[in-house]
N, CA, C and O of each residue as an XYZ file, in Angstrom:
360
protein
N     -18.121    -29.443    -37.341
C     -18.573    -29.937    -38.617
C     -17.423    -29.819    -39.611
O     -16.739    -28.798    -39.674
N     -17.227    -30.871    -40.378
C     -16.153    -30.887    -41.365
C     -16.724    -30.672    -42.767
O     -17.939    -30.641    -42.961
N     -15.826    -30.525    -43.730
C     -16.263    -30.365    -45.110
C     -17.052    -31.601    -45.548
O     -18.045    -31.487    -46.266
N     -16.613    -32.755    -45.120
C     -17.317    -33.993    -45.480
C     -18.729    -34.005    -44.905
O     -19.665    -34.455    -45.566
N     -18.888    -33.516    -43.680
C     -20.218    -33.440    -43.065
C     -21.140    -32.521    -43.877
O     -22.317    -32.824    -44.071
N     -20.598    -31.414    -44.340
C     -21.377    -30.488    -45.164
C     -21.802    -31.176    -46.457
O     -22.960    -31.080    -46.866
N     -20.877    -31.860    -47.090
C     -21.167    -32.561    -48.343
C     -22.258    -33.601    -48.137
O     -23.194    -33.685    -48.932
N     -22.146    -34.388    -47.080
C     -23.150    -35.417    -46.800
C     -24.528    -34.811    -46.544
O     -25.535    -35.327    -47.029
N     -24.572    -33.725    -45.787
C     -25.846    -33.082    -45.464
C     -26.504    -32.494    -46.712
O     -27.703    -32.672    -46.927
N     -25.720    -31.796    -47.534
C     -26.263    -31.201    -48.758
C     -26.711    -32.301    -49.721
O     -27.778    -32.190    -50.324
N     -25.920    -33.347    -49.873
C     -26.280    -34.449    -50.770
C     -27.568    -35.117    -50.306
O     -28.421    -35.463    -51.124
N     -27.710    -35.296    -49.011
C     -28.901    -35.934    -48.455
C     -30.145    -35.074    -48.651
O     -31.210    -35.585    -48.996
N     -30.009    -33.775    -48.430
C     -31.164    -32.878    -48.504
C     -31.556    -32.496    -49.932
O     -32.679    -32.052    -50.166
N     -30.640    -32.666    -50.885
C     -30.936    -32.266    -52.265
C     -31.060    -33.452    -53.213
O     -31.391    -33.278    -54.386
N     -30.799    -34.650    -52.715
C     -30.833    -35.870    -53.544
C     -29.852    -35.802    -54.712
O     -30.104    -36.371    -55.774
N     -28.744    -35.111    -54.516
C     -27.669    -35.073    -55.503
C     -26.598    -36.072    -55.095
O     -26.509    -36.457    -53.929
N     -25.787    -36.488    -56.058
C     -24.692    -37.411    -55.751
C     -23.630    -36.693    -54.934
O     -23.348    -35.513    -55.146
N     -23.046    -37.435    -53.990
C     -22.012    -36.853    -53.122
C     -20.840    -36.327    -53.927
O     -20.283    -35.283    -53.588
N     -20.455    -37.016    -54.975
C     -19.303    -36.589    -55.766
C     -19.574    -35.249    -56.435
O     -18.675    -34.417    -56.548
N     -20.823    -35.036    -56.885
C     -21.174    -33.757    -57.508
C     -21.191    -32.637    -56.481
O     -20.717    -31.533    -56.752
N     -21.734    -32.918    -55.307
C     -21.761    -31.925    -54.235
C     -20.344    -31.588    -53.795
O     -20.025    -30.430    -53.526
N     -19.499    -32.609    -53.722
C     -18.104    -32.393    -53.320
C     -17.401    -31.450    -54.289
O     -16.651    -30.570    -53.866
N     -17.640    -31.630    -55.592
C     -17.021    -30.763    -56.598
C     -17.489    -29.313    -56.432
O     -16.689    -28.382    -56.529
N     -18.776    -29.133    -56.183
C     -19.325    -27.781    -56.035
C     -18.783    -27.110    -54.777
O     -18.389    -25.944    -54.807
N     -18.766    -27.857    -53.668
C     -18.269    -27.299    -52.402
C     -16.791    -26.936    -52.535
O     -16.373    -25.857    -52.115
N     -16.004    -27.834    -53.117
C     -14.569    -27.568    -53.271
C     -14.326    -26.384    -54.192
O     -13.460    -25.553    -53.918
N     -15.082    -26.296    -55.282
C     -14.917    -25.175    -56.215
C     -15.299    -23.856    -55.546
O     -14.679    -22.824    -55.803
N     -16.328    -23.891    -54.682
C     -16.721    -22.694    -53.934
C     -15.574    -22.231    -53.043
O     -15.238    -21.047    -53.017
N     -14.975    -23.171    -52.312
C     -13.849    -22.817    -51.440
C     -12.669    -22.307    -52.264
O     -11.998    -21.353    -51.871
N     -12.418    -22.950    -53.414
C     -11.311    -22.520    -54.278
C     -11.524    -21.087    -54.772
O     -10.581    -20.297    -54.825
N     -12.762    -20.757    -55.131
C     -13.072    -19.400    -55.603
C     -12.847    -18.371    -54.495
O     -12.330    -17.283    -54.751
N     -13.235    -18.716    -53.265
C     -13.023    -17.819    -52.122
C     -11.533    -17.607    -51.896
O     -11.089    -16.477    -51.692
N     -10.766    -18.678    -51.930
C      -9.319    -18.595    -51.710
C      -8.657    -17.774    -52.814
O      -7.815    -16.920    -52.536
N      -9.036    -18.033    -54.070
C      -8.458    -17.287    -55.190
C      -8.740    -15.790    -55.076
O      -7.867    -14.966    -55.351
N      -9.955    -15.444    -54.672
C     -10.310    -14.032    -54.512
C      -9.478    -13.392    -53.397
O      -9.026    -12.255    -53.535
N      -9.278    -14.115    -52.303
C      -8.460    -13.589    -51.204
C      -7.014    -13.397    -51.650
O      -6.377    -12.412    -51.279
N      -6.498    -14.323    -52.437
C      -5.130    -14.205    -52.950
C      -4.990    -12.939    -53.786
O      -3.958    -12.270    -53.742
N      -6.033    -12.612    -54.551
C      -6.006    -11.391    -55.372
C      -6.277    -10.146    -54.547
O      -6.253     -9.039    -55.085
N      -6.532    -10.297    -53.263
C      -6.754     -9.155    -52.388
C      -8.193     -8.651    -52.387
O      -8.470     -7.558    -51.894
N      -9.096     -9.435    -52.931
C     -10.499     -9.033    -52.997
C     -11.230     -9.367    -51.696
O     -10.813    -10.234    -50.928
N     -12.327     -8.655    -51.477
C     -13.198     -8.913    -50.337
C     -14.336     -9.797    -50.826
O     -14.891     -9.550    -51.897
N     -14.695    -10.829    -50.054
C     -15.785    -11.721    -50.413
C     -16.951    -11.433    -49.487
O     -16.865    -11.636    -48.276
N     -18.039    -10.959    -50.068
C     -19.216    -10.612    -49.273
C     -20.354    -11.558    -49.637
O     -20.844    -11.548    -50.767
N     -20.767    -12.368    -48.679
C     -21.875    -13.284    -48.863
C     -23.047    -12.744    -48.053
O     -23.047    -12.822    -46.824
N     -24.030    -12.207    -48.730
C     -25.164    -11.549    -48.065
C     -25.788    -12.470    -47.018
O     -25.970    -13.666    -47.248
N     -26.107    -11.892    -45.879
C     -26.728    -12.578    -44.746
C     -25.839    -13.660    -44.134
O     -26.275    -14.370    -43.228
N     -24.609    -13.798    -44.611
C     -23.689    -14.766    -44.026
C     -22.506    -14.057    -43.387
O     -22.274    -14.180    -42.184
N     -21.751    -13.306    -44.206
C     -20.618    -12.584    -43.661
C     -19.643    -12.145    -44.727
O     -19.892    -12.293    -45.924
N     -18.522    -11.600    -44.271
C     -17.510    -11.051    -45.168
C     -16.146    -11.629    -44.806
O     -15.736    -11.628    -43.645
N     -15.456    -12.123    -45.836
C     -14.062    -12.550    -45.697
C     -13.201    -11.467    -46.321
O     -13.510    -10.974    -47.406
N     -12.124    -11.094    -45.643
C     -11.190    -10.145    -46.248
C      -9.814    -10.326    -45.640
O      -9.653    -10.936    -44.582
N      -8.818     -9.777    -46.340
C      -7.443     -9.824    -45.857
C      -7.156     -8.595    -45.010
O      -7.633     -7.496    -45.290
N      -6.378     -8.806    -43.984
C      -5.962     -7.703    -43.131
C      -4.442     -7.792    -42.987
O      -3.887     -8.872    -42.787
N      -3.794     -6.660    -43.090
C      -2.339     -6.608    -42.950
C      -1.982     -6.394    -41.482
O      -2.371     -5.394    -40.878
N      -1.246     -7.332    -40.922
C      -0.767     -7.176    -39.550
C       0.596     -6.500    -39.587
O       1.440     -6.843    -40.415
N       0.812     -5.543    -38.695
C       2.080     -4.833    -38.641
C       3.150     -5.710    -38.005
O       2.849     -6.664    -37.289
N       4.399     -5.368    -38.280
C       5.490     -6.068    -37.606
C       5.489     -5.644    -36.143
O       5.068     -4.539    -35.800
N       5.960     -6.529    -35.303
C       5.973     -6.235    -33.867
C       7.083     -7.019    -33.205
O       7.737     -7.859    -33.825
N       7.279     -6.730    -31.950
C       8.271     -7.459    -31.157
C       7.522     -8.481    -30.308
O       6.635     -8.136    -29.528
N       7.904     -9.755    -30.477
C       7.297    -10.830    -29.701
C       8.301    -11.371    -28.696
O       9.429    -10.890    -28.586
N       7.862    -12.371    -27.979
C       8.726    -12.981    -26.978
C       8.544    -14.485    -27.031
O       7.419    -14.984    -27.045
N       9.669    -15.211    -27.059
C       9.628    -16.662    -27.010
C       9.200    -17.069    -25.598
O       9.901    -16.743    -24.639
N       8.069    -17.773    -25.438
C       7.587    -18.097    -24.092
C       8.498    -19.050    -23.318
O       8.507    -19.029    -22.087
N       9.251    -19.868    -24.012
C      10.146    -20.806    -23.314
C      11.400    -20.126    -22.774
O      11.815    -20.357    -21.638
N      11.999    -19.272    -23.629
C      13.279    -18.679    -23.246
C      13.151    -17.236    -22.785
O      14.048    -16.711    -22.125
N      12.049    -16.596    -23.125
C      11.890    -15.189    -22.781
C      12.644    -14.264    -23.727
O      12.657    -13.048    -23.536
N      13.267    -14.840    -24.742
C      14.050    -14.065    -25.696
C      13.135    -13.213    -26.578
O      12.086    -13.675    -27.026
N      13.543    -11.968    -26.820
C      12.794    -11.058    -27.683
C      13.013    -11.474    -29.130
O      14.142    -11.701    -29.567
N      11.885    -11.570    -29.879
C      11.947    -12.023    -31.268
C      11.131    -11.064    -32.137
O       9.980    -10.770    -31.814
N      11.713    -10.574    -33.231
C      10.915     -9.721    -34.132
C       9.923    -10.580    -34.926
O      10.287    -11.626    -35.463
N       8.678    -10.130    -34.994
C       7.648    -10.821    -35.774
C       7.396     -9.974    -37.017
O       7.003     -8.813    -36.907
N       7.618    -10.549    -38.200
C       7.476     -9.765    -39.432
C       6.007     -9.458    -39.743
O       5.111    -10.120    -39.220
N       5.762     -8.459    -40.590
C       4.382     -8.166    -40.990
C       3.826     -9.329    -41.811
O       4.576    -10.032    -42.488
N       2.517     -9.525    -41.746
C       1.918    -10.610    -42.519
C       0.452    -10.311    -42.792
O      -0.152     -9.446    -42.157
N      -0.097    -11.030    -43.733
C      -1.500    -10.897    -44.065
C      -2.265    -12.032    -43.384
O      -1.790    -13.166    -43.338
N      -3.444    -11.723    -42.859
C      -4.297    -12.734    -42.249
C      -5.711    -12.590    -42.811
O      -6.129    -11.500    -43.201
N      -6.428    -13.690    -42.846
C      -7.812    -13.675    -43.290
C      -8.698    -13.435    -42.076
O      -8.556    -14.098    -41.048
N      -9.610    -12.486    -42.206
C     -10.560    -12.224    -41.125
C     -11.971    -12.443    -41.664
O     -12.239    -12.242    -42.848
N     -12.859    -12.856    -40.775
C     -14.253    -13.078    -41.132
C     -15.121    -12.286    -40.181
O     -14.960    -12.357    -38.962
N     -16.043    -11.531    -40.749
C     -16.997    -10.787    -39.942
C     -18.378    -11.339    -40.281
O     -18.813    -11.280    -41.431
N     -19.056    -11.870    -39.283
C     -20.348    -12.503    -39.538
C     -21.411    -11.476    -39.878
O     -21.362    -10.328    -39.437
N     -22.373    -11.920    -40.676
C     -23.474    -11.066    -41.095
C     -24.592    -11.041    -40.068
O     -24.559    -11.787    -39.089
N     -25.570    -10.193    -40.285
C     -26.681    -10.029    -39.347
C     -27.481    -11.314    -39.164
O     -27.903    -11.630    -38.052
N     -27.691    -12.055    -40.250
C     -28.482    -13.283    -40.178
C     -27.832    -14.299    -39.232
O     -28.520    -14.926    -38.426
N     -26.537    -14.458    -39.330
C     -25.828    -15.386    -38.434
C     -25.902    -14.879    -37.002
O     -26.168    -15.652    -36.082
N     -25.669    -13.592    -36.808
C     -25.693    -13.031    -35.456
C     -27.051    -13.264    -34.800
O     -27.121    -13.608    -33.620
N     -28.123    -13.080    -35.558
C     -29.466    -13.284    -35.015
C     -29.706    -14.742    -34.640
O     -30.256    -15.029    -33.577
N     -29.300    -15.652    -35.501
C     -29.557    -17.073    -35.276
C     -28.693    -17.676    -34.176
O     -29.124    -18.598    -33.484
N     -27.479    -17.165    -34.011
C     -26.551    -17.724    -33.016
C     -26.905    -17.279    -31.598
O     -26.619    -17.984    -30.631
N     -27.528    -16.106    -31.481
C     -27.863    -15.582    -30.151
C     -28.647    -16.528    -29.334
O     -28.997    -16.217    -28.196
């Protein structure tokens, strides 16, 4: 499912204009991204939690050449699903 699919489904089920739904969906994603940039945790009850995790530096290997390559530390976004999703997906 794409962002456009979500917009179409919400617009259809709520009888709102697609352009208005698109603005709300995009602003929601922007707010989540902005919070992650500030290092905040986003907790959506019954859905899940988005947060940043710091990955340590490590030694990697180039699969083509086998050459050892240092991989620098970096931040990654992780998502942990909530109980409601876990129950429904089972």
